C-alpha positions in Angstrom: 0.2 0.0 0.0 3.0 2.3 0.9 4.5 2.0 -2.3 1.1 2.3 -4.3 1.0 5.8 -2.5 4.2 7.1 -3.1 3.8 6.0 -6.7 0.8 8.0 -7.0 2.3 10.7 -5.4 5.0 10.8 -7.8 2.4 10.5 -11.0 0.7 13.3 -9.4 3.8 15.8 -9.2 5.0 14.8 -12.5 1.4 15.5 -14.3 1.7 19.3 -12.4 4.9 19.8 -13.2 4.0 19.1 -16.8 0.7 21.4 -16.5 3.2 24.2 -15.1 5.7 23.8 -17.6 3.4 23.8 -20.4 2.0 27.3 -19.0 5.5 28.9 -18.9 7.1 27.5 -21.8 4.7 27.4 -24.6 5.9 25.9 -27.9 9.5 26.8 -26.9 11.8 23.6 -29.0 14.7 23.9 -26.6 12.4 23.1 -23.5 11.5 19.4 -22.5 8.1 19.2 -21.2 7.5 16.3 -18.8 4.8 13.7 -19.8 5.0 10.6 -17.9 7.2 8.9 -15.3 8.8 5.8 -17.2 7.9 2.5 -15.7 10.0 1.0 -12.8 11.1 -1.8 -14.9 12.9 0.6 -17.5 15.5 0.7 -15.3 18.3 1.7 -17.9 16.2 2.9 -20.5 17.4 2.7 -24.0 14.9 2.3 -26.9 11.1 3.4 -27.0 8.2 3.6 -29.3 4.7 4.0 -29.5 3.8 1.0 -31.3 -0.4 1.9 -31.4 -2.3 4.8 -29.9 -0.8 5.0 -26.1 0.9 1.1 -26.3 4.4 2.1 -25.8 7.2 -0.6 -26.1 10.6 -0.1 -24.5 13.7 -1.9 -23.6 16.7 -1.8 -21.6 20.1 -1.3 -22.3 22.8 -4.0 -21.9 22.8 -6.6 -18.7 18.9 -6.8 -18.9 17.3 -10.3 -19.8 16.1 -10.4 -23.8 12.5 -8.7 -22.6 10.7 -5.5 -23.7 8.5 -3.9 -22.1 4.5 -2.7 -22.8 2.7 0.3 -21.2 0.1 2.5 -21.6 0.2 6.2 -20.4 -3.6 7.3 -20.0 -4.9 4.0 -18.8 -2.2 3.4 -15.8 -2.8 -0.5 -16.4 0.8 -1.6 -15.2 3.7 -3.4 -17.5 3.8 -6.4 -19.3 7.1 -7.9 -19.8 7.3 -9.6 -22.9 10.1 -12.3 -23.3 12.1 -12.5 -26.4 12.9 -15.9 -27.4 16.2 -16.9 -29.6 17.7 -13.3 -28.7 20.4 -12.3 -26.3 20.5 -8.7 -24.8 24.4 -8.0 -25.3 23.8 -4.4 -25.8 19.9 -3.7 -27.1 20.0 0.1 -27.3 16.9 0.9 -30.1 13.7 0.3 -31.5 11.9 0.9 -34.7 9.2 -0.7 -36.5 7.2 -0.9 -39.8 3.8 -2.2 -40.4 4.3 -5.7 -39.6 7.6 -6.0 -37.3 9.4 -4.2 -34.4 13.2 -4.4 -34.9 15.1 -4.4 -31.8 18.8 -2.6 -32.5 21.4 -5.0 -30.8 24.3 -2.5 -31.9 25.5 -1.2 -29.1 29.3 -1.1 -29.2 31.3 0.7 -27.0 34.7 -0.3 -27.5 34.0 -0.8 -31.2 35.6 -4.8 -31.2 32.2 -6.6 -31.3 31.7 -9.0 -34.0 28.2 -10.6 -33.4 26.3 -7.0 -34.3 22.2 -8.3 -34.5 19.1 -7.0 -35.3 16.3 -9.0 -33.9 12.6 -8.8 -35.2 9.3 -9.6 -33.6 5.7 -9.3 -35.0 3.8 -6.4 -33.6 0.7 -8.6 -33.4 2.9 -11.0 -31.1 3.6 -8.2 -29.0 0.0 -7.2 -28.7 -1.0 -10.7 -27.6 1.7 -12.9 -25.9 4.0 -12.9 -23.3 6.8 -14.9 -24.9 7.9 -13.9 -28.7 10.0 -15.9 -30.8 12.3 -13.7 -32.6 14.2 -13.6 -36.1 17.5 -12.6 -36.5 19.7 -10.1 -38.7 23.5 -10.0 -38.6 25.9 -7.8 -40.0 29.1 -6.5 -39.8 30.2 -2.6 -41.4 31.9 -2.7 -44.9 34.5 -0.2 -43.5 35.9 -1.5 -40.4 38.9 -3.6 -40.4 40.4 -2.9 -37.4 38.8 -4.5 -34.3 40.7 -3.7 -31.8 38.9 -2.0 -28.3 39.2 1.7 -28.3 37.0 4.2 -26.4 37.2 6.6 -29.8 35.6 4.3 -31.8 33.4 5.2 -34.7 31.2 1.8 -34.8 28.8 2.3 -31.9 25.3 2.7 -32.9 22.2 3.7 -31.2 19.8 4.7 -33.7 18.0 3.3 -36.7 14.9 3.7 -38.9 13.2 1.2 -41.3 12.4 2.3 -44.8 11.1 0.1 -47.6 13.2 -3.3 -47.6 15.9 -1.6 -45.6 17.1 -0.8 -42.4 19.2 2.5 -41.9 21.8 2.7 -39.1 23.2 6.0 -37.7 26.1 5.8 -35.7 27.5 7.1 -32.4 30.8 8.2 -33.0 33.1 8.7 -30.1 36.1 9.1 -32.2 34.8 12.4 -34.3 31.6 13.3 -32.7 30.0 12.5 -36.2 27.2 10.2 -37.5 27.9 7.4 -40.4 25.0 6.2 -41.9 24.7 2.6 -43.2 21.9 0.1 -44.8 21.5 -3.2 -44.7 18.2 -5.8 -45.7 15.6 -5.8 -42.8 15.3 -9.7 -43.6 16.4 -12.6 -41.4 20.6 -13.1 -42.6 24.1 -11.9 -42.7 25.2 -8.9 -44.1 27.5 -6.1 -44.9 26.2 -2.9 -43.7 26.8 -0.6 -46.4 28.0 3.0 -46.1 26.2 5.6 -47.3 27.1 9.0 -46.1 28.6 11.2 -42.9 26.9 14.2 -41.0 28.5 16.5 -38.7 26.4 15.7 -35.4 28.3 17.6 -33.1 28.0 14.9 -30.6 26.8 11.3 -29.8 23.4 10.4 -31.5 21.3 8.1 -29.6 18.5 7.4 -31.3 16.5 8.2 -34.5 12.9 8.6 -35.8 11.6 8.9 -39.4 8.2 9.8 -41.0 6.6 9.6 -44.1 3.9 12.2 -44.8 2.1 13.4 -48.0 5.1 11.7 -50.2 8.1 13.5 -48.4 10.3 11.9 -45.1 11.1 14.0 -42.2 13.8 12.8 -39.7 14.9 13.4 -36.3 17.8 12.9 -34.5 18.9 13.2 -31.0 21.5 12.6 -28.7 23.9 14.5 -26.2 27.3 16.1 -25.7 29.2 14.9 -22.9 31.2 17.6 -21.0 32.6 16.5 -18.2 30.1 15.3 -15.8 27.2 17.0 -17.6 25.0 15.8 -20.8 23.7 18.6 -23.3 21.2 17.1 -25.2 20.1 18.1 -28.5 17.8 17.5 -31.3 18.6 17.6 -35.0 15.5 17.7 -37.7 15.9 17.1 -41.0 12.1 18.3 -42.3 12.4 18.1 -46.1 14.7 14.3 -46.6 14.5 13.3 -50.3 13.7 9.1 -50.2 16.7 8.4 -48.2 19.2 10.7 -48.7 18.7 11.9 -45.1 21.7 14.2 -44.9 21.2 16.5 -48.2 18.4 18.6 -47.3 18.0 21.6 -44.9 18.8 20.7 -40.9 18.0 22.7 -38.0 19.8 21.8 -34.4 18.0 22.4 -31.2 20.1 22.3 -27.7 17.8 21.6 -24.8 18.4 23.8 -21.6 18.6 20.9 -19.5 21.1 18.1 -18.2 19.9 14.7 -19.2 21.2 11.5 -21.2 18.3 11.4 -23.5 18.1 8.2 -25.2 14.8 7.7 -27.1 12.9 9.6 -29.7 9.6 9.2 -31.7 7.1 10.9 -33.3 3.6 11.5 -31.4 1.0 14.1 -33.6 1.9 16.5 -36.2 4.3 18.7 -34.9 5.8 16.9 -31.8 8.2 14.5 -30.5 8.4 12.0 -27.5 11.7 12.0 -25.8 12.9 9.9 -22.8 16.0 9.6 -20.9 17.8 7.2 -19.0 17.6 7.5 -15.5 21.1 8.7 -14.1 22.8 11.3 -11.9 19.9 12.1 -9.8 17.4 12.5 -13.1 14.7 10.1 -12.9 13.4 8.3 -16.2 10.7 10.4 -17.8 9.2 10.9 -21.3 9.1 14.5 -22.4 7.8 16.2 -25.2 8.8 19.0 -27.3 7.9 20.5 -30.4 9.6 20.2 -33.6 11.5 23.5 -35.2 9.7 25.4 -37.5 
């Protein structure tokens, strides 16, 4: 009973905070407005999507069991733990989806020396109905990588992916040069060489991506942070007019958030907003925030 009362107090505090923030902040894209706390099961939140209206699917970083976590914000009906069979959580980092599948990116590679990079795909319908879900496996290596010596300054970590057509597109988290490299590979089960397609001056570490198709055009959001000492300077890079999958050829707008959060996931919510979540760290609770896309 005591734990339930504490949870309700936390929820009421977050909702009150969110309401006051909306009154003060308006539509300032530099502000992150709190929406809801993350479930307690997401102790090291690293990837989150809204699969259906008010059905959120999240994952934890390395060290957790191969589980996904399904929950609602509006209904507050608790968290469903979804065990993913035929899978291992070496370093799960992001989620993306198409009409049929959700793709789990086991692509974290902090030292740049992994030779077991993988992406698992699971059926959306299974996630809605079952507690244990069979996964299919995609394995890959980067076509530009020849050196697998461990390094804290490598350019082969990855925490961001999107799905377009018959392919997956990966945006790397370059610890060596603060850029992001774009790679593609098929989204069908198999073993592949991820093909290098381009590079962008991210000015920080990319941690998640979201893509939306709207009236024949695409728009892309990348999020990440610049780790300065013991502080995280979060940012969003918005590409409003993407020509097909030529993500970096059009205009872009960078927004830096005026808060110190280790932001880890992003997805579209509504016409002009995205939801962003952070990892519980440095005294910050794990929350879902909203912010407007820059005009």
